[in-house]
C-alpha positions as CSV (number, residue, x, y, z in Angstrom):
1,X,-9.3,-16.5,27.4
2,X,-6.0,-17.8,26.1
3,X,-5.3,-21.5,25.4
4,X,-1.8,-22.8,26.3
5,X,-0.6,-26.2,25.2
6,X,1.9,-28.0,27.3
7,X,3.8,-31.2,26.5
8,X,4.0,-34.3,28.7
9,X,7.3,-33.2,30.1
10,X,5.8,-30.0,31.4
11,X,2.8,-31.6,33.0
12,X,2.5,-32.8,36.6
13,X,-0.3,-34.4,38.6
14,X,-1.1,-31.1,40.2
15,X,-1.2,-27.5,39.1
16,X,2.2,-25.8,39.2
17,X,2.3,-23.1,41.8
18,X,3.4,-20.6,39.2
19,X,0.2,-21.2,37.2
20,X,-2.0,-20.4,40.2
21,X,-2.0,-16.7,39.7
22,X,-3.1,-17.2,36.0
23,X,-6.3,-19.1,37.0
24,X,-5.3,-22.0,34.8
25,X,-7.7,-24.9,34.4
26,X,-7.7,-27.9,32.1
27,X,-10.0,-27.5,29.1
28,X,-10.9,-31.2,29.0
29,X,-11.8,-31.6,32.6
30,X,-8.5,-33.0,33.8
31,X,-7.1,-35.5,31.3
32,X,-4.5,-35.6,28.7
33,X,-5.4,-34.4,25.2
34,X,-4.1,-36.3,22.2
35,X,-0.7,-37.8,22.5
36,X,0.9,-36.5,25.7
37,X,-0.3,-32.9,25.6
38,X,-2.5,-30.9,27.7
39,X,-4.4,-27.7,26.8
40,X,-5.0,-25.1,29.6
41,X,-7.4,-22.2,29.4
42,X,-5.7,-19.2,31.0
43,X,-7.7,-16.2,32.1
44,X,-5.6,-13.0,31.5
45,X,-6.2,-9.8,33.3
46,X,-6.6,-6.7,31.1
47,X,-3.1,-5.6,32.3
48,X,-1.6,-8.9,31.2
49,X,-3.3,-8.7,27.8
50,X,-2.2,-5.1,27.3
51,X,1.4,-6.1,28.2
52,X,1.3,-8.9,25.6
53,X,-0.2,-6.6,23.0
54,X,2.5,-4.0,23.6
55,X,5.2,-6.6,23.0
56,X,3.5,-7.8,19.8
57,X,3.2,-4.2,18.6
58,X,6.9,-3.5,19.3
59,X,7.8,-6.6,17.2
60,X,5.5,-5.4,14.3
61,X,7.0,-1.9,14.3
62,X,10.5,-3.4,14.3
63,X,9.7,-5.6,11.4
64,X,8.2,-2.7,9.4
65,X,11.4,-0.6,10.0
66,X,13.6,-3.5,8.9
67,X,11.7,-3.9,5.7
68,X,11.8,-0.2,5.0
69,X,15.5,0.0,5.6
70,X,16.1,-3.0,3.4
71,X,14.2,-1.3,0.6
72,X,16.5,1.7,0.8
73,X,19.7,-0.3,1.2
74,X,19.0,-2.7,-1.7
75,X,18.0,0.2,-4.0
76,X,21.1,2.3,-3.1
77,X,23.4,-0.8,-3.4
78,X,22.0,-1.7,-6.8
79,X,22.4,1.9,-7.9
80,X,26.0,2.0,-6.8
81,X,26.7,-1.3,-8.6
82,X,24.6,-1.0,-11.7
83,X,23.4,2.6,-12.2
84,X,20.1,4.2,-11.9
85,X,18.1,1.6,-13.9
86,X,19.4,-1.1,-11.5
87,X,18.4,1.1,-8.6
88,X,14.9,1.5,-10.0
89,X,14.6,-2.2,-10.7
90,X,15.7,-3.1,-7.2
91,X,13.3,-0.5,-5.8
92,X,10.4,-2.1,-7.8
93,X,11.3,-5.6,-6.5
94,X,11.6,-4.5,-2.9
95,X,8.6,-2.2,-3.0
96,X,6.4,-4.9,-4.4
97,X,7.0,-6.9,-1.2
98,X,7.4,-4.0,1.3
99,X,4.4,-1.9,0.5
100,X,1.7,-4.6,1.0
101,X,3.6,-5.9,4.0
102,X,3.6,-2.4,5.6
103,X,-0.1,-2.0,5.0
104,X,-0.8,-5.5,6.5
105,X,1.4,-4.6,9.5
106,X,-0.6,-1.3,9.9
107,X,-3.8,-3.3,9.9
108,X,-2.4,-5.7,12.6
109,X,-1.1,-2.8,14.7
110,X,-4.6,-1.1,14.6
111,X,-6.2,-4.4,15.8
112,X,-3.6,-4.8,18.6
113,X,-4.3,-1.3,19.8
114,X,-8.0,-2.3,20.3
115,X,-9.6,-0.7,17.3
116,X,-10.6,-3.9,15.6
117,X,-10.9,-7.6,15.9
118,X,-8.0,-9.9,14.9
119,X,-8.8,-13.5,14.3
120,X,-7.3,-16.4,12.4
121,X,-9.7,-15.9,9.5
122,X,-9.0,-12.2,9.2
123,X,-5.3,-12.8,9.4
124,X,-5.3,-15.4,6.6
125,X,-7.5,-13.2,4.5
126,X,-5.1,-10.3,5.0
127,X,-2.2,-12.6,4.1
128,X,-4.0,-13.6,0.9
129,X,-4.7,-10.0,0.0
130,X,-1.0,-9.2,0.7
131,X,0.2,-11.9,-1.6
132,X,-2.2,-10.7,-4.3
133,X,-1.1,-7.0,-3.9
134,X,2.6,-8.1,-4.1
135,X,1.9,-9.9,-7.3
136,X,-0.1,-7.0,-8.7
137,X,2.6,-4.4,-7.8
138,X,5.3,-6.6,-9.3
139,X,3.4,-6.9,-12.6
140,X,2.6,-3.2,-12.6
141,X,6.3,-2.3,-11.9
142,X,7.6,-4.6,-14.7
143,X,5.0,-3.3,-17.1
144,X,5.8,0.4,-16.4
145,X,9.6,0.0,-16.4
146,X,9.8,-2.7,-19.1
147,X,12.2,-0.8,-21.3
148,X,14.8,0.0,-18.6
149,X,14.3,-3.0,-16.3
150,X,17.4,-4.8,-14.9
151,X,16.1,-8.2,-14.1
152,X,18.9,-9.3,-11.7
153,X,18.5,-6.2,-9.6
154,X,14.7,-6.7,-9.5
155,X,15.0,-10.3,-8.4
156,X,17.6,-9.4,-5.7
157,X,15.4,-6.6,-4.4
158,X,12.4,-9.0,-4.3
159,X,14.3,-11.9,-2.6
160,X,16.1,-9.7,0.0
161,X,12.8,-8.0,0.9
162,X,11.0,-11.4,1.1
163,X,13.6,-12.6,3.5
164,X,13.6,-9.6,5.7
165,X,12.5,-11.7,8.7
166,X,16.0,-13.2,8.7
167,X,17.5,-9.7,9.1
168,X,15.0,-9.0,11.9
169,X,16.3,-12.1,13.7
170,X,19.9,-11.0,13.2
171,X,19.3,-7.6,14.8
172,X,16.9,-8.8,17.5
173,X,18.0,-7.6,20.9
174,X,15.1,-8.9,23.0
């Protein structure tokens, strides 16, 4: 069961013919919910759900690739501009974001393939763990490379990796 919310502009007095094949029914028994919105419960067939999951999995894999490529590009760029210590610093900053993100992406991909449950609570718990792991890796990297750390390179690697979703949008072809 999937809930779909529609605004007042999308509503009509009768069910839209295109919604008939989805088995859409009003969750509240037929009235408006809140301020000019309506929530529909939509029954999806296993094929429709599998199609949605494949699309989500494709997006997750693309996001993981973009972050991995950004890690390499930022490290190589810092190395070319500032030497090996700058490359190491940028790698530390980018890896502190990328490694936990890739692990979280792997966990989401496993649940999308049907090997686990994905709910809002587990998603937010995973996000919290990802933020803690990012902070821990950043502190560990700074502690281990304190003598050779190039702070501007580390910060650039960190920021560019944190904003990888913008790069994903830039190269999105779907």
